Each structure stands twice: as structure tokens, then as C-alpha cells.
N, C-alpha and C positions, 0 to 999 in steps of 0.2 A: 463622551460619546452618546449618541442617541439611544435612550432606553426604549424598549418595546417595539423597535423597528429594525430595519436592516442597517448594517454598518460594514465598513471595510477598514482594515488596519494592517500595517507592517510592523514587524518586531525584529530588532537587530542591533548590531554594533558597527564597528568600523570595518569589519571584514564580511565574509559571506555566511549565510544561514540558509537552511533548507528544512521545511516542515514536511514530514512524511505521514503523520497519522493524527487524527483529531476525533474527539468524541464529546458529546454533551454529557455533563455530569449531573448527578441527582439533585444538586443544589441550583440547577439552571445555568451554571457556567459551563466552561469548556476546558478540557485537558488536551494539550497538543505537544507532540514530541518530534524531534528531528536531530539535526546536527548544527554545530556552530564552530566557526573559526575565530570569532571575536572574543570568546571567553574560554577559560579552562586552562588545563596544563598543556605542556608541549611547546617546543620552540620551533621557529621556521627552519626549514631544511636549506640545502644549498641553492634551491630554486626560489627561496623566500616564501615557501608554501607552508603554512601552519597546519598541523594535523587537526582534524575535527574532533570535537567531543560531543557527547550526548547533551542535548538541551531540552529541558521540559519546562513548559509554562502552564500555570493554572490561570485561566481567564475568568473574570466576572461576566455576568450575562451581557453587559454592555461593551465587552471587549477590553476593558481596562485590566491591568495585570494584578492578580491576587498575590501570586508568588512566582519566582523563576529561579531555576537552579541548573547548574552544569555538573556533569558526571564524567569522569574519564582519567586517563593517565597521559603519559608522554607521547603515545603513538595514536593511531587512528581508532576512534571509537564512534559508532553510529547507532542511532535508534531508527527502526523501521515501523514499529507497531507499539501502541499503548492502549491499555484497557483499564477502565475503572473496576475495582474489585468490590466484593460484597461488604468488606469492612470499611469502605470509604477511602481506601488507599488506591494504589495504581500498580500495574505490572507492565514493565517495559521490556521489549526484546529487540535485539540488534546484533552488532558484532563489535569485538574488541581485539585490537592488536597490542594493547597495553598490558593485558593480563592473560592468563591461561596458558595453554600448551602449544598453540599454533599460530597461524598467520592468515587470517584472524580466527577466532572462536565464536561460537554462539555466546551471547551475553544476555542474561536475564537479571533484572533488578526489580525487587518488590519494594515499593515506596509506601511510606505512611501518608496520612492525609495532607500533611504540609510539605511533602517532598523529601523528607529525611529518609535514609536507606534502612529498611527493615532487614533485608538480606540481599546478597548479590552473588551470582555464581556464573562461572564459565563452563562450557561444554564443548569439547573438541578434541581432535587429534593433531597430528603433526602437519597437516595440510590445511586447506582453506575451508572454513565452516561459517556460514552466515545464516542468522535467524531473521526471517522476513515477516512472520505473523505469529501473534500470540493471543489467546483468549482464556479467561478463567472458565473452568468447567463446573458442571452442576454439583460435583462433589467437593468443591473448594480448592481443587488443584488447578493445573494449567495444561493446555495443549499448545505446543510450539512447533512450527515447521520452518524449514529453509532448505539450504543445500549443503552438501558435504562432499569434499574430495578426500577426506580422511578415511571414510568407511564406504562400504557398498560394492556394487558390481562393476561400475564403469568409471569414466573420467570424473563424473559428478553425479551424485544421486540425490533424490529427495530424502530428507531426513525428518522424521517426526519423533518427538519426545513427549511422553506423558509424565508430567511432574506432579509430585505431591504438594500440599500447601506450603511446605518448607523448602521447596526446590529440589528435594531428592528425586531421583529418577524411579518412576513406577515401571515404565517399559520404554524402549527405544528401538526403532526399526528404520532401515533404509529401503527405498523402493527405486528400482532403475534397471537399466540394461547396460550395454557395453559402451554407450556414448554419453552425451550430456543430458541430464534430467534435473529440473529445478522446480521448486515450489515457491509460490508468493503469497498464498492465502489459505487459511484453515479456519474452520468453524465446527463447534459441536453441533450435532443434529438432534432432532427431537426424539430419536430412538436411542440416544446415548452414544452413538458412533460419531464419526467425523467426516467432513467433506474437504478435500484438498484440491487445489488447482495450481497449475504451473505450465510447464512446457517440457517436451521430450524430443530429443534427436535420436533416441534408441528405437522408437517405434514410429509408425506413420507411413507415408508414401513417398519419402524422399527428402522432405524438408524438415523443419522444426514444427511440430504440431502442438496444439493446446492439449493439455493432459489433465483429466479429472479422475480422481480416485475416491471411491466411497469406502471408508474403513469401518469395521466393527469396533465395539468399545475396547477390545484388546489389541487393536492395530492390525489384525488380519484383514485382507482385502475382500470386500463384498462384491464390488465390480470396479473396473478400470477401463476408461475409453480415451482414445486419442481422436481429436477433431482437427482437420486441417487439409491443406493441399501440398503442393510441391515446393513451396517456399517457406516463409517464416510466419508462424501463427503462435500466439502466446496468450495464456490466461493470466491476468493480474489480480482478479478479484472474483470471489464467489460467495454467495449467501443462499441459505435454505429459504424457500418461499412458503407461503401459508398453505399451499396445497401439498406440501411434502416434496416438491421438486426443488430445482436450483436455478438461480440466474447467475450467468457468468459474463464477465466483460473484460476488456483490456486485451483481447486476443489481437495482437498487433499483426494483422494479416497482410502479407505481401503477395498473397495468392488470389485474392478476391477484390471486388469492389471497384470504385471509380479510380482509385490510385493506381490500378494496374499491378504489374509484377514487381515494381521496384519501390513504390511508395505506399506505406500502410494506411489503412482505414480502421476506424473503430469497428469492432465486431462484438455483438451481444448474442447470447444463446439462452433460451429457456429450456431447461431439461426437465423431463419427467422424473419421478422417484427412482426409476431403474436406469437412468442415464441416457435414455433415448431422447431425441430432439423433439421438443414441442414446436418451437420456432427459432429461427436464426436470421439476423439481419446485419448488414453493414451500413455505416453512416460515414459519409465523407464526400469530398469533391476531388479536385486535382491536387490537393495539398497533403500535408502531413497530419494525420489524425490518429491519436492513441487514447484509449480509455484506461485509467488507473484504478477506478473505484466504482462500485455499483452496490445498490441496496434496494430491496423492495420497500415501497412506501405504504402508508396506512390506507390509501385508496386502492391498493391492489396493483398499482403501476410500479414504476422503477425510477430512481434518480441515478444518473451516471455522470461522472466527471473525468476530464482528462485534458487534452491539449489539441490545438489545431493551428496550422501555420502554412506558410509557403514552402514548397519543396522544388528543388531543381536537380535534375540528373546530369545535365551538362555533358562533360567529357567522361562519363562513366562513374563519376563520384557524386554522392548525394549530399546536397547542402540544404539546410533549412533555415528559415528566418521568419521573423514576425510571429513567433509562437505566442498564443494566448490561451487562457483557460477556456475550456469549452464544457458547458453543463447542458445536458439533455434530460428533460422529463419525459418519460415514456409511458404510454398507456399499457394496460395488461397484455395487449397483443404485440407490443414492441413498436407500434407506430408512434410518431413524435407528437406529444402534447405541446411542449414549447422547447426552445433551445436558444441559448444566449452565450456570447463570448464576453470575456472580461480581461482587459489588459491594455498596455501601452505599446510602445514601439520596439521594445526589446524582448526579453525572454520571460514569459509568465506561464506557470503550469500548476496543475492541481494534482495532488496525489491521494487525497482522501475527501470523501463527502459523506455526510450523515443527515438524515431527517432530524429535525428538532421538535420539541414538545408542542410548539405553536404551529406546527404544519409547514414551517419553512425548512431551511437547510443550512448547514455549516460546512464550509469548504476550507481546506488548508493545502498549502503548497509553497511556491517560491516565486518571488518577483524580482526582476532586474529593472523594471520600468519605474518603480516607485521605491522609496527608501534608499538604502545604500546601493551603490552602483554594481557591486559584486553579487548582490542578491540578499534578500531578507525573507524571513517567515512572512507569508501572506495569508491572512484569514479573512474570509468573506462570510458574513451572515446574510443570507438571502431570504426574501419573503417567499410565500408559496408559489408566486408566479415568476420567481427569479430576479425580481427587482431589488434594489438596495435603497436608493435615495434619489430624489430628483437632482441633487447636486453632483451625482456621479456622471462623469463624462467619458468613462472608459467601458461602457456596456454596449454591446452590439447585438443585433438580432440576426440569426442565420435561418436559412430555409432548406437545409439539406434533408431530403426524405430518407426514410429507412428502406433499404433495398433487400429483398429476400435473397439469401444465399443458400447454397446447397452443397456443402462440402462432405467429403468422406468421413465417416465415423467408423473407427476400427476398435474392436476389443483387443486389449493388450495383455501381455503376460509377463509383467515385470518380476524380476527376482526380488523377493522380500527377505531381508536378512536382519537378524538381531545385531545390534552394535553393543559395544561394551565400555562406553565412555564413563568415566567417573567425574562427577562435577567437582569443580575446585572453587573455593571461596576466593573472591577478588576483593580488592581493598581500595576501590575508588572512593574518594571523598566527595560529598555533595557541597557545592559552594554556591552561595547566592550570587546572582549576576545583576547587572543594572542596564540591561538592554532597553532601548527606547521603544515606546509604542507611539506610532504616528497615525493620526486620523486622516483618511483619504476622502471620506464623504460625510462631513458633519451635517 
């Protein structure tokens, strides 16, 4: 692969794979995690569907594979988040139905530098518990969030666990009301607390609202706010900004924007440190648009990635087609600096984007247009202006403006409860895999 420039590659086997999280590592390479049905334990069920296992790949700076390993058991195991740790290893969070107490449980694996397991633990009750986001904290421990139906006040609550460096629980709390409340992103903040983003059906004005909670270091709530209209709004990604505020994206709003009431647009909000709105904008046309990842960039703007495609409401049912990766570079005020699509004629989506040390960007997701027909890991290394290589024929330019929105912001009063889960050691073995790496733009 081309060194020192952009590249695009697929990684996979004979079945389906999906990448959920990517990060540049200190050696200039990349760590990417998701799920695979091509490798690992488990046998196909009565519908010939093989359960997924966690798949982690360490990539060199040029996209070639340094190492690749699968982790899992006989049932469904998935990774949603990976983070490089201060010792040069990695921490992975997701869900497991192969180990633990429930169906599924939080699953956290601490990996050494070359992917072998240092420790692995499940956290959960008798119902469904899924971990969606993890980060190492400044004290060497970890903060992890997701959703729980085993504990809390409602049908599903946000669940946050503060872990010690060995995976033992320092504190654990649920946040929610009487309905469905979910978390998809968490980060430690500069004051030692945490910022959490997701959605809530317990609060708001009739629909599902985006929900942002600022927690103190002990997990108590500093402030909590719901943002949304009467339909579906969700926050998929949140990061603290250099002014002490926060940027939020992935709020799949069906209440606002060009898509109207039935088709979502991307929604981004810049929040002040107290959670009030600095600015908010929607991005989209008449199709399906969703943002899954956002980060502030070194120039003070933002990089955001998700998907865009055609949408048809027809006879009252929503059908989507032609989904492509959509990356938008925003200025500090939310206006669009540049925007590009990446994809073929099938399903291509991005779940994670990060700025890289050279001022470009690394993107990870899934493609059915390239690689195996059922879907492969798709990783794109972009230059600072979003280009890859002159040989790439799957890049398109879009011209969608950001439109100011003005949704309701409500203070919420979630019930905060201590939970009492005891972590259990799991026994998944790491196995080397031989997934192929295919160059798309040499």
C-alpha cells in the first residue's frame, strides 16, 4: 500500500465483518475492532447464520496488517469500542452471550500490545446489557457505558461503570426513567468527571430525544438535558471541546431538517460547558442521513462521519438504498468546510472517525460494495481535504449546507441508582486469524 498518503482497504473472510471503532496508535499505525462471522468459535444455526465473534486488527501505517485476532465463544460476541492504553495495550468493550450471567452482558477485554488477553470480565444481570463505549481514565482505570435492562428504573437504563485498572468495579450507576434510555458514547472530561450521550424515551416532549448527562467524578449528576422534538432524535457520539464545552453528533432526528418527519438527517450540536446550546445544525437532503462519530480537530473545527443514501416512504414503510459513507469537515461555527461520499452501489457505512497525526483522518466501518459480498471491514485513510488517491473512483463531492435548527432543550430528572453487579471472569481464547487485506486505491 502507498506509504505517506491516503489509502483504502477491506479486511475480511468468506462471511460478514463490521468495524465499529478505530484509533491511531502511538506507533503511527491503527487499532480497529468490530465483529466477524468468518472466523472464531460457534456453529451456524438453523438459518445457517454463524454467530459473530469480536475481531481486532492492528494495522501498520500503510494499512497492512501487523496482527489480527478473534475473541469469543459459541454464541454472539461483539465489540463496539476500542482504546489504546497507557501501557501500549488496548481495552475493548462490547457484549457477550457466550459468557456471563445474561443475554447478553457487558464484556470488557484488556489486551496486551500484541493482542493476547491480559484480563477479561463480564458485567451484567439476568436481562440484556450492552457496553457501547469505553475509555481509559487519567487514574489508569476505565469508564464504560451502555444500556441495561437488568438494573435501573425502567425498561432500559443508561449504565455507567467506573473500573479499576484490573477490571474490578469502583462504582456503578444507572440513569433513567420509566421507559427506554440508552447511552452510546462516554468520555472523561478535563475536570475529572464524565460526559455521556445517548437517547431517552422517558423524558422529552413525546418522542425519543437526544440525552446528554454531565457526571461528577463519583458518578453523581452535575446536569442532564434532553434535546429533541416529537419524533426520533438520538446522540451517537460526544467529545469535549477545547473551550470546555461539548460537540455532539449522530442525533438521528426525524423531527427536523430536509428529510421531514419520517426520514432522518444528520444533526450536530455545539454545547457550552453548562449544557446550553451554542449552535445546532442539520445536514441532509431528501434521503437517509445519519452521523455516527464526531471529533474536534486541531484547527478548532470538527470532523464527522456517517452515512447517506436514498430513502423511500412508499406505502408507509421506509426503504433505503445506495447507502454510502459520508464525511463532513466542519468549521468551528458548524458551517461546512468540505464534504465527500465514499462507496459503491451497495451498502457502505462509517461508524468511527479520528484525526491522524498528519492532519488527515482515519475512518472505519463496513462495505458490501467492495470485498466479500456480505460485508467486510472498510478502512479509509483520508488526506486533510478528504481525498485518498487519484486512482479512487468511488469518491463523490456533495453540496449540502448546514441548516440552523432550534429544538426544545429540557432539563431532566432521571432516577440515579447504584447497581450491584459483580464482575465475572470470562474464558475466551484469542486466536490468530488470516483475514485478507485488499487494496482498493493503490
